[in-house]
C-alpha positions as CSV (number, residue, x, y, z in Angstrom):
1,M,188.2,121.2,167.2
2,A,189.8,123.3,164.3
3,K,189.4,127.2,164.3
4,S,187.8,128.2,161.0
5,K,189.2,131.3,159.4
6,A,186.8,133.9,160.5
7,E,188.0,132.7,163.9
8,G,191.7,133.0,163.5
9,Q,191.3,136.7,162.0
10,N,189.8,137.9,165.3
11,N,192.2,136.5,167.4
12,P,194.4,139.2,169.2
13,F,197.3,137.0,169.1
14,R,197.5,135.8,165.8
15,R,197.6,137.8,162.2
16,R,198.1,136.9,158.7
17,L,200.2,139.3,156.4
18,S,200.3,139.1,152.6
19,I,203.7,140.1,151.5
20,S,202.6,139.9,148.1
21,R,200.0,142.5,148.2
22,R,202.4,144.7,150.0
23,L,205.2,144.8,147.6
24,F,202.5,145.6,144.6
25,E,200.5,148.1,146.8
26,N,200.3,151.7,145.2
27,T,202.6,150.6,142.5
28,E,202.0,151.3,138.8
29,I,202.4,147.5,138.2
30,D,199.5,146.1,136.2
31,R,200.1,142.7,136.8
32,K,199.5,140.3,139.8
33,P,202.6,139.1,141.4
34,S,203.7,135.3,139.9
35,V,204.2,134.3,143.6
36,F,202.1,135.0,146.6
37,V,203.6,135.1,150.2
38,S,201.7,135.3,153.2
39,V,203.2,135.3,156.8
40,K,201.7,134.4,159.9
41,C,202.6,136.6,162.9
42,I,202.1,135.2,166.2
43,N,202.1,137.7,169.3
44,I,204.0,136.0,172.0
45,N,204.2,138.9,174.2
46,T,201.3,138.4,176.4
47,E,201.2,139.5,180.0
48,D,199.1,136.7,181.4
49,G,201.0,134.1,179.6
50,S,197.7,132.5,178.2
51,H,198.8,131.9,175.1
52,T,198.8,128.0,173.5
53,L,202.0,128.4,171.8
54,L,203.4,129.7,174.9
55,E,201.9,126.6,177.2
56,A,203.0,124.3,174.5
57,S,206.9,125.6,174.5
58,R,208.5,126.1,177.9
59,P,211.7,127.9,176.3
60,L,209.3,130.4,174.3
61,M,207.2,131.0,177.4
62,E,210.3,131.9,179.4
63,Y,211.9,133.9,176.9
64,S,208.6,135.9,176.9
65,A,208.9,136.6,180.4
66,R,212.3,137.9,180.2
67,M,211.1,140.1,177.4
68,E,208.2,141.5,179.6
69,R,210.5,141.8,182.5
70,I,212.8,144.1,180.3
71,R,210.1,146.0,179.1
72,E,208.8,146.6,182.6
73,R,212.0,147.7,183.8
74,K,213.5,149.8,180.8
75,D,211.8,153.2,181.9
76,V,212.9,152.7,185.3
77,I,216.7,151.6,184.9
78,G,217.3,152.1,181.3
79,L,217.3,149.8,178.7
80,D,221.2,148.5,179.0
81,N,220.4,148.0,182.7
82,A,217.1,146.4,182.2
83,I,218.4,144.0,179.6
84,T,221.5,142.9,181.8
85,E,219.6,142.3,184.9
86,A,216.7,140.2,182.9
87,L,219.5,138.2,181.7
88,K,221.4,137.7,184.6
89,Q,218.2,137.0,186.8
90,V,217.2,134.0,184.6
91,P,216.0,131.5,187.4
92,E,218.1,128.2,187.5
93,N,214.6,126.3,187.0
94,Y,214.2,127.7,183.4
95,V,215.3,125.6,180.5
96,I,217.0,128.4,178.8
97,H,219.1,129.1,182.1
98,D,222.3,127.4,180.5
99,A,222.0,128.9,177.0
100,V,221.3,132.2,178.5
101,K,224.3,132.2,180.9
102,A,226.7,130.7,178.0
103,A,225.8,133.6,175.5
104,L,225.2,136.1,177.7
105,E,226.8,138.9,175.9
106,E,225.8,137.9,172.4
107,I,222.1,138.0,173.8
108,R,222.4,141.3,175.5
109,N,223.9,143.0,172.2
110,M,221.0,141.3,170.0
111,L,218.6,142.5,172.5
112,L,219.6,146.2,172.7
113,A,219.8,146.1,168.7
114,E,216.5,144.5,168.8
115,F,215.1,147.2,171.4
116,D,216.9,149.9,169.8
117,E,215.3,149.4,166.4
118,E,212.0,149.4,168.0
119,Q,212.5,152.5,169.5
120,Y,213.8,153.9,166.1
121,R,210.4,152.6,164.3
122,Q,208.4,154.1,167.2
123,A,210.3,157.6,166.9
124,V,209.8,157.4,163.0
125,T,206.3,157.0,163.5
126,E,205.9,159.9,165.7
127,E,207.9,162.0,163.8
128,G,205.8,161.3,160.6
129,Y,202.7,161.9,162.5
130,E,203.9,165.1,163.8
131,D,205.1,166.1,160.2
132,G,201.9,164.8,158.7
133,Y,200.1,167.2,161.0
134,S,202.4,170.1,160.5
135,E,202.0,169.6,156.9
136,G,198.3,169.6,157.1
137,I,198.4,172.6,159.0
138,R,200.0,174.4,156.5
139,D,198.2,173.0,153.9
140,G,195.1,174.4,155.3
141,H,196.5,177.8,155.8
142,R,197.6,177.6,152.3
143,D,194.0,176.8,151.1
144,E,192.4,179.3,153.0
145,R,195.0,182.1,151.9
146,R,194.5,181.2,148.3
147,K,190.7,181.6,149.1
148,T,191.1,185.0,150.3
149,V,193.0,186.1,147.6
150,F,190.9,185.2,145.2
151,R,188.2,187.0,146.8
152,M,190.4,190.3,146.8
153,F,191.1,189.7,143.5
154,E,187.3,189.3,142.8
155,K,186.8,193.0,145.0
156,G,189.4,194.4,142.5
157,M,192.2,194.9,144.9
158,S,195.7,195.3,143.5
159,D,198.4,193.3,143.7
160,Q,200.1,195.8,146.0
161,D,197.4,196.1,148.2
162,I,197.4,192.4,148.7
163,L,201.0,192.3,149.4
164,D,200.4,195.0,152.1
165,F,198.0,193.3,153.7
166,Y,199.6,189.6,153.8
167,G,203.2,191.2,154.7
168,S,205.9,188.3,154.6
169,L,203.2,185.7,154.6
170,I,203.0,186.1,150.6
171,S,205.7,186.5,148.1
172,E,205.2,188.4,144.9
173,E,205.9,184.9,143.1
174,E,203.3,183.3,144.8
175,L,201.1,186.3,144.2
176,S,201.7,185.9,140.6
177,T,200.9,182.5,140.4
178,L,197.6,182.6,142.4
179,R,196.7,185.6,140.0
180,N,197.6,183.3,136.8
181,D,195.3,180.6,138.6
182,W,192.6,182.6,139.1
183,T,192.5,184.1,135.9
184,I,192.3,180.6,134.3
185,H,189.7,179.9,136.9
186,T,187.3,182.8,136.3
187,K,187.8,181.7,132.5
188,N,186.2,178.3,133.2
C-alpha cells in the first residue's frame, strides 16, 4: 500500500528538503525561483537496522553497520583507530568485504574527512550557540544600562556623575550617544 504524503512527513528516517526555498530564504529577491529543487534525505544510521531501504540493500546495511561501529568506538579508541578497526574487521561473509579490503586506505581517508567535517559542523554549531548566548547577555546588559542612564538623565544627574557611577563600563562617547538618543526620545 502506498504511503500518503502526510505519513512520509512524520517518518523519522525520511525528510524532504527544498533547496530552492532555502536558496531564496531571507534574501531581497522578490521573485520566485525558475527551478524548484527538492531532495529526499533518508537516514540510514539506525541503531536497530529496521529500515526498509537497509532491508532491501545488503551492502547499504553492511555499510551502515560499519558506520555505527565507528561511532560506538571513536570515543573509546579515537576516530582514526575506530575507522581502521571497523574497516579491518569487516566480516568475510559481508558483500562489501572484498571491496573494502581492496580500497582500505582510500575508504579510511574518505571516512576521516567525513567525520572531521561532521565534528567541524558540530563545533561550529556549538560555538555559534555560545557566541549567540554571550551576545544576548551583552545586549541585555547594554539595554539595561541604557534604561538606567535614561532614568539618571530624567533625575537630572550630570554626565560626570553618571561616568563616575559606571566607571569603565561606559565611555564618554557612549554616554554622549545615549544623551542624544534620550534627547530625541523625550522630544517625541
